[in-house]
C-alpha positions as CSV (number, residue, x, y, z in Angstrom):
1,M,-139.7,184.1,-228.2
2,K,-136.0,182.7,-228.6
3,L,-135.6,182.5,-224.9
4,F,-138.8,180.6,-224.7
5,M,-137.9,178.3,-227.9
6,I,-134.7,177.6,-225.5
7,S,-136.5,177.1,-222.5
8,L,-138.6,174.4,-224.8
9,I,-135.9,172.6,-226.0
10,F,-135.0,172.0,-222.2
11,T,-138.1,171.1,-221.2
12,L,-138.3,168.1,-223.7
13,L,-134.8,166.8,-222.7
14,S,-135.7,167.1,-218.8
15,Q,-139.3,166.6,-218.1
16,T,-140.0,163.2,-215.7
17,P,-143.6,162.1,-215.8
18,A,-145.3,160.2,-213.1
19,W,-148.4,158.6,-213.5
20,A,-150.8,156.8,-211.2
21,S,-154.4,155.6,-211.1
22,N,-156.6,158.6,-209.3
23,P,-157.5,157.0,-205.9
24,A,-161.2,158.4,-206.6
25,D,-161.6,156.7,-210.1
26,T,-163.6,153.8,-208.4
27,N,-166.8,153.8,-211.0
28,K,-165.3,151.2,-213.6
29,D,-168.6,151.6,-215.5
30,R,-168.7,155.0,-216.6
31,D,-167.7,156.3,-219.7
32,Y,-164.0,157.3,-219.1
33,S,-161.1,156.6,-216.7
34,I,-158.6,159.1,-214.6
35,F,-155.1,159.1,-213.9
36,D,-153.0,161.6,-212.2
37,L,-149.7,163.0,-214.0
38,K,-147.2,164.8,-212.3
39,I,-144.2,166.0,-214.2
40,E,-141.2,168.2,-212.9
41,V,-139.4,170.6,-215.3
42,N,-136.9,173.3,-214.6
43,S,-137.5,172.6,-210.4
44,T,-141.3,173.3,-211.2
45,S,-143.8,171.0,-210.3
46,Y,-147.0,170.6,-212.6
47,K,-149.8,168.3,-212.0
48,A,-152.9,167.3,-213.9
49,F,-155.8,165.0,-214.0
50,V,-156.0,163.1,-217.3
51,Y,-159.6,161.7,-218.3
52,R,-159.4,159.0,-220.9
53,P,-162.7,158.0,-223.0
54,T,-163.2,154.0,-222.4
55,K,-166.2,153.6,-224.3
56,L,-165.5,155.8,-227.6
57,K,-162.8,156.2,-230.2
58,I,-160.3,159.2,-229.1
59,K,-161.2,162.2,-231.5
60,A,-159.4,164.7,-230.1
61,L,-157.4,165.8,-226.8
62,L,-158.5,168.9,-224.9
63,I,-156.3,171.1,-222.3
64,I,-158.8,172.6,-219.6
65,S,-156.8,175.3,-217.4
66,P,-158.0,176.6,-214.3
67,T,-158.9,179.7,-212.9
68,I,-156.5,181.2,-210.0
69,K,-158.9,179.2,-207.7
70,G,-157.5,175.9,-209.3
71,M,-159.1,172.9,-210.1
72,T,-163.1,173.2,-209.0
73,S,-166.2,171.7,-210.0
74,I,-166.3,174.0,-213.1
75,E,-163.1,172.5,-214.8
76,E,-164.2,169.0,-213.2
77,S,-167.8,169.1,-215.2
78,N,-166.1,170.3,-218.0
79,A,-163.3,167.5,-218.4
80,Q,-166.1,164.8,-217.4
81,Y,-168.2,166.4,-220.1
82,F,-165.6,166.1,-223.0
83,S,-164.4,162.9,-221.9
84,K,-167.6,161.3,-222.7
85,R,-167.9,162.3,-226.2
86,G,-164.4,161.2,-227.3
87,Y,-162.0,163.5,-225.8
88,V,-158.8,162.7,-224.1
89,V,-158.9,165.7,-221.1
90,I,-155.8,167.3,-219.5
91,A,-157.3,169.3,-216.8
92,T,-154.4,171.1,-215.0
93,E,-153.9,171.8,-211.6
94,Q,-152.4,175.4,-210.4
95,F,-149.2,175.7,-210.1
96,Y,-146.4,177.9,-208.2
97,T,-145.7,181.2,-209.8
98,E,-144.4,184.8,-208.3
99,L,-148.1,185.7,-207.4
100,N,-147.9,183.8,-204.5
101,S,-144.2,184.6,-203.6
102,P,-144.1,186.8,-200.3
103,N,-141.5,189.0,-201.8
104,P,-142.2,188.8,-205.5
105,D,-139.4,189.2,-207.8
106,P,-140.6,191.1,-211.3
107,E,-138.1,188.8,-213.4
108,K,-139.3,185.8,-212.2
109,L,-142.8,187.0,-213.1
110,N,-141.8,187.3,-216.8
111,A,-140.4,184.1,-216.6
112,D,-143.3,182.6,-215.3
113,Y,-145.3,183.7,-217.9
114,Y,-144.6,181.0,-220.3
115,K,-144.7,178.2,-218.1
116,P,-148.4,177.4,-219.1
117,A,-147.1,176.5,-222.4
118,L,-144.2,174.8,-221.2
119,A,-146.5,172.8,-218.5
120,A,-148.8,171.8,-221.6
121,I,-146.1,170.4,-224.3
122,S,-145.0,168.1,-221.2
123,F,-148.2,167.4,-220.5
124,I,-149.2,166.3,-224.3
125,N,-145.5,164.5,-224.4
126,A,-146.6,162.5,-221.5
127,V,-150.1,161.6,-222.3
128,D,-148.9,160.7,-226.0
129,Q,-146.6,158.3,-224.6
130,K,-149.0,156.7,-222.2
131,L,-151.7,156.1,-224.4
132,N,-150.0,155.4,-227.8
133,L,-151.6,158.8,-229.5
134,P,-151.2,159.6,-233.1
135,E,-149.1,163.1,-233.6
136,T,-151.9,163.7,-235.8
137,L,-155.0,164.4,-232.9
138,P,-156.3,167.1,-232.9
139,I,-155.2,169.3,-229.7
140,F,-157.3,172.2,-228.3
141,A,-157.2,174.5,-225.5
142,L,-159.9,175.8,-223.3
143,G,-160.3,178.2,-220.3
144,A,-161.6,181.2,-218.4
145,S,-160.1,184.0,-216.2
146,Q,-156.4,183.3,-215.7
147,G,-157.1,180.0,-217.0
148,G,-158.3,181.8,-220.0
149,I,-154.9,183.7,-220.2
150,F,-153.0,180.3,-219.9
151,T,-155.5,179.2,-222.9
152,L,-154.3,182.1,-225.1
153,I,-150.5,181.3,-224.3
154,I,-151.0,177.9,-225.1
155,A,-152.9,178.7,-228.5
156,A,-150.2,181.3,-229.5
157,H,-146.9,178.9,-228.4
158,V,-147.9,175.3,-228.4
159,P,-147.5,174.2,-232.3
160,R,-149.9,171.4,-231.8
161,I,-152.9,173.0,-230.7
162,K,-155.8,173.4,-233.6
163,G,-158.4,175.8,-231.9
164,A,-158.9,177.4,-228.5
165,W,-162.0,179.2,-226.6
166,F,-161.5,181.4,-223.7
167,A,-163.5,183.5,-221.7
168,V,-163.2,186.7,-219.5
169,T,-159.7,186.9,-220.4
170,G,-157.7,190.1,-220.7
171,G,-154.3,191.8,-222.0
172,D,-152.4,194.3,-220.4
173,L,-151.1,192.6,-217.2
174,P,-149.7,195.6,-215.5
175,H,-153.5,197.1,-215.4
176,I,-154.9,193.9,-214.2
177,Y,-152.9,193.4,-211.4
178,A,-152.8,196.8,-210.6
179,Y,-156.7,197.1,-210.4
180,S,-158.2,193.5,-210.4
181,D,-160.5,193.1,-207.7
182,V,-160.0,189.5,-207.8
183,E,-159.2,188.2,-204.1
184,E,-155.7,186.4,-204.9
185,L,-154.3,189.5,-206.9
186,A,-155.7,192.1,-204.5
187,K,-153.7,190.3,-201.9
188,F,-150.4,190.1,-203.8
189,R,-150.8,193.3,-205.0
190,K,-151.1,194.9,-201.5
191,N,-148.2,192.8,-200.2
192,H,-146.0,193.9,-203.5
193,M,-146.9,197.5,-203.2
194,R,-146.2,197.5,-199.3
195,I,-142.6,196.0,-200.1
196,L,-142.2,198.4,-202.6
197,G,-143.3,201.4,-200.8
198,M,-146.2,202.8,-202.9
199,T,-150.0,203.6,-201.9
200,K,-151.1,204.6,-205.1
201,M,-152.5,201.7,-207.6
202,K,-151.3,204.0,-211.2
203,D,-147.9,204.0,-209.8
204,Y,-148.0,200.5,-208.9
205,E,-149.3,199.8,-212.7
206,D,-146.5,202.4,-214.3
207,Y,-143.5,200.2,-212.1
208,L,-145.1,196.8,-213.7
209,R,-145.1,198.4,-217.0
210,L,-141.4,199.2,-216.7
211,Y,-140.6,195.4,-215.6
212,L,-143.7,193.1,-217.6
213,K,-142.5,192.5,-220.8
214,N,-144.5,189.4,-221.8
215,D,-148.2,190.2,-221.9
216,P,-151.3,188.6,-223.7
217,T,-151.5,191.3,-225.8
218,I,-148.3,190.0,-227.5
219,S,-148.7,186.8,-227.4
220,C,-151.9,186.6,-229.4
221,K,-150.6,188.3,-232.3
222,E,-148.8,184.7,-232.4
223,I,-152.2,182.6,-232.6
224,K,-152.3,181.2,-236.3
225,V,-155.5,178.9,-235.6
226,P,-159.4,179.4,-235.0
227,F,-160.3,180.7,-231.5
228,H,-163.0,182.1,-229.8
229,Q,-163.6,184.8,-227.2
230,T,-166.4,185.6,-224.2
231,I,-166.2,188.9,-223.0
232,A,-168.3,190.1,-219.8
233,L,-169.6,193.9,-220.3
234,R,-169.6,194.1,-216.6
235,D,-166.5,192.9,-215.3
236,T,-164.2,194.2,-212.5
237,S,-162.0,191.0,-212.0
238,V,-160.4,191.3,-215.2
239,P,-161.4,194.7,-216.4
240,T,-163.6,194.9,-219.3
241,S,-161.5,197.2,-221.0
242,T,-158.4,194.6,-221.0
243,Q,-160.9,192.0,-222.5
244,E,-161.6,194.4,-225.6
245,L,-158.2,195.1,-225.7
246,L,-157.6,192.0,-227.1
247,V,-160.0,192.2,-229.8
248,D,-157.9,195.1,-231.0
249,E,-154.3,193.2,-230.9
250,C,-155.2,189.8,-231.9
251,P,-155.8,188.6,-235.3
252,P,-159.6,188.6,-236.3
253,H,-161.7,185.7,-234.4
254,D,-164.9,184.9,-233.3
255,I,-166.1,186.9,-230.2
256,S,-169.1,186.8,-228.1
257,R,-170.1,189.6,-225.9
258,K,-172.1,188.9,-222.2
259,N,-174.0,191.5,-220.1
260,M,-172.6,190.0,-217.0
261,N,-170.1,189.9,-214.4
262,H,-166.9,188.0,-214.1
263,A,-168.1,185.0,-212.0
264,A,-171.2,184.5,-214.4
265,G,-168.6,184.8,-217.3
266,T,-166.5,181.9,-216.1
267,V,-169.6,180.1,-216.0
268,T,-170.1,180.2,-219.8
269,T,-167.6,177.6,-219.9
270,V,-170.2,175.2,-218.8
271,L,-173.2,176.7,-220.2
272,E,-172.0,176.8,-223.9
273,R,-169.8,173.4,-223.7
274,Q,-172.2,171.7,-226.4
275,Q,-171.5,175.0,-228.3
276,I,-167.8,174.8,-227.5
277,M,-167.3,171.1,-228.4
278,D,-168.8,172.1,-231.7
279,Y,-166.6,174.7,-232.2
280,F,-163.8,172.1,-231.9
281,D,-165.4,169.1,-233.8
282,D,-166.0,171.4,-236.6
283,L,-162.0,171.8,-236.5
284,I,-161.2,168.0,-236.6
């Protein structure tokens, strides 16, 4: 945690935001405008789309984190939905981590863990300055799958967050990395095991357990705000057992369990967004 705070101070001093009008934002009659935001922090580039309400008073700010697929129609649709209802939305793009490396370094995987929080703090600062937002404006976080893990990290380590909602999100990253059937993680695992000369996933899990020091099961203990967790009971991408682990390790929180697989659980952030907005609105 001390290392994260040192990184946070450095981040606040070193961020260099760059704003641009979104070239696709040509419909001036709709209820929001879109800007592209790019920030360089500690040699890592972070990008986001910022949706600003144009016909309603701003009531809150929402950070939407993407799945491992990056920004998709799910995140875009949710960003439009909330921005039409008074939320400034920061929809973050995928950024580079050791999961993208051809020769993964476990130490860098540890360092990558806090990147979602560092990026969120940088984006919040940039949006505050650009839109002249009050420091008292409530900030919420939303995400599913990897975006849910990012949301949990943001809720735990970004002080201004007032509430969060995450779906199909698990703890125990060594187990998730070793057994997930998500295409991107399976490819990463196969390559890493080949480099390590391993053939058994249990051996790989044990290896990761020795090196990975940061985990959602640890971060969630730091969450001091209300949050909701949606669990998919037939999930093999983020194994259901790892989702249930957060029930035990996190502070008491709202939980819903769905008899569905991972993909369907991810889509609940769209299907239940009226409920999600009501949840956040009640915290304003």
